[in-house]
C-alpha positions as CSV (number, residue, x, y, z in Angstrom):
1,M,-0.1,-0.2,0.0
2,L,2.8,2.5,0.8
3,N,4.3,1.7,-2.7
4,I,0.9,2.4,-4.3
5,I,0.8,6.3,-2.3
6,L,4.4,7.2,-3.2
7,L,4.1,6.0,-6.4
8,T,0.8,8.1,-7.0
9,I,2.7,11.3,-4.7
10,F,5.7,10.3,-8.2
11,V,3.1,10.9,-10.6
12,V,1.0,13.9,-8.9
13,V,4.1,16.0,-8.3
14,P,5.4,17.5,-11.9
15,F,1.5,18.2,-12.5
16,V,1.7,20.7,-8.7
17,V,4.9,22.2,-9.4
18,T,3.3,22.7,-13.2
19,C,0.0,24.3,-12.5
20,Y,1.4,27.7,-12.5
21,C,3.3,27.3,-15.5
22,E,0.9,28.4,-18.3
23,L,1.0,27.4,-21.7
24,P,0.5,30.4,-24.5
25,G,-3.3,31.9,-24.4
26,G,-3.9,30.8,-20.7
27,G,-6.6,31.2,-19.3
28,I,-10.6,29.5,-20.5
29,S,-12.6,31.0,-23.4
30,L,-16.0,29.6,-22.3
31,N,-15.9,30.0,-26.8
32,A,-13.0,27.6,-27.1
33,L,-15.3,24.8,-24.4
34,L,-13.7,21.4,-25.0
35,D,-11.0,22.6,-27.5
36,R,-8.0,21.2,-28.1
37,K,-5.7,22.1,-25.7
38,Y,-8.2,21.1,-23.3
39,T,-9.0,17.7,-25.0
40,T,-5.1,17.1,-25.1
41,S,-4.4,17.7,-21.3
42,M,-7.6,15.4,-20.4
43,K,-5.5,12.4,-22.5
44,G,-3.0,12.9,-20.2
45,V,-5.0,12.7,-17.5
46,A,-7.1,9.5,-18.9
47,I,-3.2,8.1,-19.7
48,I,-1.7,8.7,-15.6
49,M,-5.0,6.5,-14.5
50,I,-4.7,3.9,-16.8
51,M,-0.5,3.0,-16.4
52,L,-1.2,4.4,-12.4
53,S,-3.8,0.9,-13.0
54,H,-1.5,-1.6,-14.8
55,C,1.8,-0.4,-12.0
56,T,-0.4,-0.6,-9.0
57,S,-2.1,-4.1,-10.1
58,Y,0.7,-5.9,-9.5
59,C,1.5,-4.4,-5.9
60,G,-1.9,-6.7,-3.9
61,V,-4.1,-3.3,-3.9
62,Y,-5.6,-2.3,-7.0
63,Y,-7.4,1.0,-8.4
64,T,-9.7,-1.0,-9.5
65,P,-11.5,1.7,-11.6
66,F,-8.5,4.1,-12.7
67,G,-8.4,1.7,-15.9
68,S,-11.4,1.5,-17.2
69,I,-12.2,5.3,-16.5
70,G,-9.1,5.9,-18.4
71,V,-9.6,4.1,-21.1
72,S,-13.8,5.8,-20.8
73,M,-12.0,8.8,-21.1
74,F,-9.5,7.9,-24.0
75,L,-12.7,6.3,-26.4
76,L,-14.8,9.7,-25.4
77,L,-12.2,12.2,-26.2
78,S,-11.8,10.5,-29.5
79,G,-15.1,10.4,-30.7
80,Y,-15.6,13.8,-29.8
81,G,-12.5,14.6,-31.6
82,L,-13.7,12.3,-34.6
83,N,-17.1,14.3,-34.9
84,E,-15.3,17.6,-34.7
85,S,-13.2,17.2,-37.9
86,Y,-16.0,15.4,-39.6
87,K,-18.2,18.5,-38.9
88,H,-14.8,20.7,-40.7
89,H,-13.7,18.3,-43.7
90,G,-16.8,15.3,-43.8
91,L,-15.0,12.2,-44.8
92,K,-12.8,13.3,-46.3
93,N,-8.9,11.7,-45.9
94,F,-10.8,10.1,-43.5
95,W,-8.8,6.8,-43.6
96,S,-5.4,9.1,-44.0
97,R,-6.0,11.1,-41.8
98,R,-7.1,8.8,-38.7
99,L,-6.7,5.0,-39.6
100,L,-3.4,5.7,-40.8
101,R,-2.1,7.7,-37.6
102,V,-3.2,4.5,-35.5
103,M,-1.9,1.6,-37.1
104,I,1.2,3.3,-37.8
105,P,2.8,3.2,-34.4
106,F,0.5,0.0,-33.9
107,V,3.2,-2.3,-36.4
108,I,6.0,-0.7,-35.2
109,A,5.3,-1.1,-31.5
110,I,3.3,-4.8,-32.7
111,A,6.4,-5.3,-34.4
112,L,9.3,-4.4,-31.6
113,V,6.6,-6.8,-28.6
114,T,7.1,-9.4,-31.0
115,L,11.4,-9.2,-30.9
116,F,10.9,-9.0,-27.5
117,L,8.4,-11.3,-26.2
118,E,10.1,-13.7,-28.9
119,R,7.0,-15.2,-31.0
120,S,6.0,-15.6,-34.2
121,L,5.7,-14.4,-37.4
122,M,1.3,-15.3,-37.2
123,W,1.2,-13.6,-33.7
124,F,2.6,-11.0,-35.7
125,L,0.4,-11.1,-38.4
126,G,-2.5,-11.8,-36.4
127,N,-1.6,-8.5,-34.0
128,V,-1.6,-6.6,-37.5
129,I,-4.7,-7.6,-38.7
130,L,-6.4,-7.4,-35.2
131,I,-7.4,-10.7,-35.1
132,Y,-6.4,-11.6,-31.7
133,P,-4.8,-7.8,-30.7
134,Y,-2.2,-8.0,-28.2
135,Y,-3.1,-4.0,-27.2
136,W,-7.2,-4.7,-26.9
137,F,-7.9,-1.3,-27.4
138,I,-6.1,-0.8,-30.8
139,A,-8.6,-3.3,-32.3
140,F,-11.2,-1.1,-30.2
141,I,-10.9,2.1,-31.2
142,I,-10.6,0.9,-35.0
143,Y,-14.0,-0.8,-34.6
144,C,-15.6,2.8,-33.6
145,Y,-13.9,4.1,-36.8
146,I,-15.1,2.3,-38.8
147,A,-18.4,1.9,-36.9
148,F,-18.1,5.9,-37.2
149,W,-17.0,6.0,-41.3
150,I,-20.3,4.1,-42.2
151,V,-23.0,5.5,-40.3
152,S,-22.0,9.2,-41.2
153,K,-22.0,7.4,-44.8
154,M,-25.2,6.4,-44.5
155,F,-27.1,8.6,-41.7
156,K,-27.1,12.1,-41.1
157,N,-27.6,14.3,-38.0
158,E,-29.2,13.1,-35.0
159,W,-29.4,9.6,-36.4
160,R,-25.9,8.6,-36.6
161,W,-25.3,9.1,-33.0
162,M,-28.1,6.9,-32.7
163,M,-26.7,4.7,-34.7
164,L,-23.5,4.5,-33.2
165,L,-25.3,3.9,-29.9
166,F,-26.4,1.3,-31.5
167,L,-23.9,-0.2,-32.5
168,G,-22.4,0.1,-28.8
169,I,-25.1,-2.6,-28.0
170,P,-23.3,-5.6,-28.6
171,C,-19.6,-4.8,-27.4
172,F,-21.1,-4.3,-23.8
173,F,-23.2,-8.1,-24.2
174,F,-20.7,-10.0,-26.4
175,V,-17.4,-8.4,-25.7
176,N,-18.4,-7.2,-22.0
177,S,-16.4,-3.7,-22.2
178,N,-16.8,-1.1,-19.7
179,Q,-16.5,1.5,-22.6
180,A,-19.0,0.1,-25.2
181,F,-21.0,3.8,-25.0
182,A,-18.0,6.3,-24.7
183,F,-16.5,6.9,-28.0
184,T,-21.1,7.7,-28.4
185,I,-21.0,9.9,-26.3
186,G,-18.0,12.0,-27.1
187,V,-19.6,12.5,-30.5
188,L,-22.9,13.3,-28.8
189,L,-20.7,15.5,-26.7
190,S,-19.7,17.5,-29.9
191,E,-22.9,17.4,-31.5
192,Y,-24.4,19.6,-28.5
193,K,-21.3,21.5,-27.8
194,Y,-22.8,24.8,-28.6
195,K,-26.0,23.8,-26.6
196,I,-23.7,23.0,-23.6
197,E,-21.6,25.9,-23.7
198,T,-24.8,28.2,-23.3
199,I,-26.0,26.5,-20.7
200,S,-22.3,27.2,-18.9
201,D,-22.3,30.8,-20.0
202,S,-26.1,31.6,-18.6
203,K,-25.7,29.5,-15.5
204,P,-21.9,29.8,-14.3
205,G,-21.3,26.6,-12.6
206,A,-23.8,24.3,-14.1
207,L,-21.1,21.9,-15.8
208,S,-18.7,21.8,-12.5
209,K,-21.7,21.0,-10.2
210,T,-23.3,18.3,-13.1
211,G,-19.8,16.6,-13.5
212,G,-19.3,16.3,-9.6
213,F,-22.4,14.8,-9.0
214,L,-21.4,12.0,-11.7
215,I,-18.8,11.6,-9.9
216,I,-20.1,11.0,-6.2
217,L,-22.6,8.8,-8.3
218,S,-19.5,6.7,-9.0
219,I,-18.3,6.0,-5.6
220,M,-21.8,5.3,-4.6
221,L,-22.3,2.6,-7.3
222,L,-18.0,1.7,-6.4
223,A,-19.6,1.2,-2.9
224,I,-22.4,-1.0,-3.6
225,K,-20.3,-3.1,-5.9
226,Q,-18.1,-4.0,-3.0
227,C,-21.8,-5.5,-1.1
228,D,-21.2,-9.1,-1.0
229,I,-24.7,-9.7,-2.2
230,V,-23.2,-7.9,-5.5
231,R,-20.2,-8.8,-6.0
232,N,-20.9,-13.0,-4.7
233,G,-24.5,-13.4,-4.2
234,S,-27.7,-12.8,-6.8
235,L,-27.5,-9.5,-7.6
236,A,-23.5,-10.4,-9.4
237,S,-24.9,-10.3,-12.6
238,L,-25.5,-6.3,-12.1
239,L,-22.3,-6.2,-11.8
240,P,-21.1,-5.7,-15.7
241,Y,-23.1,-2.4,-15.6
242,I,-22.4,-1.2,-12.4
243,D,-18.8,-1.2,-14.1
244,L,-20.4,0.1,-16.9
245,C,-22.0,2.9,-15.2
246,I,-19.1,3.8,-13.0
247,S,-16.9,3.9,-15.7
248,T,-19.1,6.1,-17.9
249,F,-20.5,8.1,-15.3
250,C,-17.1,9.0,-13.7
251,S,-15.8,9.7,-17.6
252,I,-18.3,12.6,-17.9
253,G,-17.7,14.1,-14.3
254,I,-14.0,14.5,-14.7
255,I,-14.3,16.6,-17.4
256,L,-16.7,18.2,-16.8
257,V,-15.2,19.2,-13.8
258,L,-12.1,20.2,-14.9
259,C,-13.4,21.8,-18.1
260,M,-13.6,25.1,-15.7
261,N,-10.4,25.0,-13.9
262,D,-7.9,27.8,-15.7
263,H,-5.2,25.9,-13.8
264,F,-6.0,22.8,-15.3
265,H,-6.1,24.3,-19.0
266,N,-2.6,25.6,-18.5
267,N,-0.9,23.4,-17.4
268,K,2.1,22.0,-19.7
269,F,2.8,18.5,-18.0
270,L,-0.2,17.4,-18.8
271,Y,-0.4,19.0,-21.9
272,F,3.1,16.9,-23.2
273,T,1.5,14.3,-21.7
274,G,-1.7,13.8,-23.6
275,V,0.4,15.1,-26.9
276,I,2.2,11.7,-26.1
277,A,-0.2,9.5,-24.9
278,Y,-1.3,6.6,-27.8
279,E,2.9,6.2,-27.4
280,L,2.7,5.4,-23.9
281,Y,0.1,3.4,-23.8
282,L,2.4,1.8,-26.8
283,V,5.9,1.4,-24.8
284,H,4.7,0.9,-21.3
285,Y,2.3,-1.9,-22.1
286,P,4.4,-4.4,-22.7
287,F,6.8,-4.1,-19.7
288,Y,4.0,-3.0,-16.6
289,T,3.3,-7.0,-16.0
290,I,6.6,-7.7,-15.4
291,I,8.3,-5.0,-13.2
292,G,6.5,-6.3,-9.9
293,S,5.5,-4.5,-7.1
294,S,9.2,-2.8,-6.6
295,L,8.6,0.8,-6.7
296,W,11.7,1.9,-7.5
297,A,11.1,-0.4,-10.5
298,M,7.3,0.8,-11.0
299,M,9.2,4.6,-11.1
300,L,11.7,3.9,-13.6
301,L,9.2,2.6,-15.7
302,M,6.8,5.6,-15.5
303,V,10.6,8.0,-16.1
304,C,11.5,5.5,-19.2
305,S,8.5,5.1,-20.8
306,Y,7.9,9.3,-21.0
307,I,11.5,9.7,-22.8
308,I,10.8,6.2,-25.2
309,A,7.5,7.8,-25.8
310,W,8.5,10.8,-27.0
311,Y,11.6,10.2,-29.1
312,F,8.8,7.8,-30.7
313,H,6.0,10.2,-31.0
314,K,8.8,12.2,-33.0
315,L,9.6,9.5,-35.1
316,N,5.9,8.6,-36.1
317,I,5.8,12.9,-36.5
318,L,8.9,12.5,-39.4
319,I,6.5,9.1,-40.9
320,L,3.7,11.0,-40.9
321,D,4.6,14.2,-42.6
322,R,7.0,12.6,-45.1
323,W,3.3,10.5,-46.2
324,N,1.4,13.5,-46.0
325,L,-0.8,12.0,-43.6
């Protein structure tokens, strides 16, 4: 337990230190609610939660909902960003702008993982075509992208997010994903962005209060989940639904609470983390299972992941620029 507390402090300190180091263009503009700077910083929060969840899972005490909530935030922000891009550019260059930007770093990472884990060529190819993905999140986000493209081709306006919501149902029941509807909620958030901004203008504090309520509700559901009758008794069948609600409500709540925080908007550490968030996920994931419960090993993994992810990000940018993607 002490190791978990110390690791959390180790991760939180850079955030606190950089709270007053503002990014260019500091200050919150309600007209820029959920702008790219903010959503990038939110991805930083999401990947930190995921990494903490992974690392602490071998310490005997779990940050149980952290990983799931972080993934939900990632998917929600991806759905939001994808729909914002769709509103400005439609489906023009969709596959090069989105799919290849995900797949190229993924293929590089899975090739290195194949060598590191000494897996077969068939294992590598199976991962590349997502038959049995080592990085399950990649398969899930690509499924969301493909679903978005198909639905956007066939439907317009509110029917788009309704169909995406419908397509999330099999993900929940057959894949047992706690994040089944997060992507669609992100699309919905983008669709009604200006209405949300209007509410924020007319009722200051409404977003923070709503977000706070959702976080408290998530905590209450987490407490209910610990009851023996829910975990092992007659109500055990409700567990997937409770997990879904915890991940969904808390991810929305965190985004709403932090979106009105000036220091959060301008935090350099979280912004930097968000910029390399995808690479951080690809880099740290293969190694967290082998570090055990050593605090120093976990801290070293965090630091090395940041360093490698930064250079990996620069490599990806060079490749994408070279191919004009």
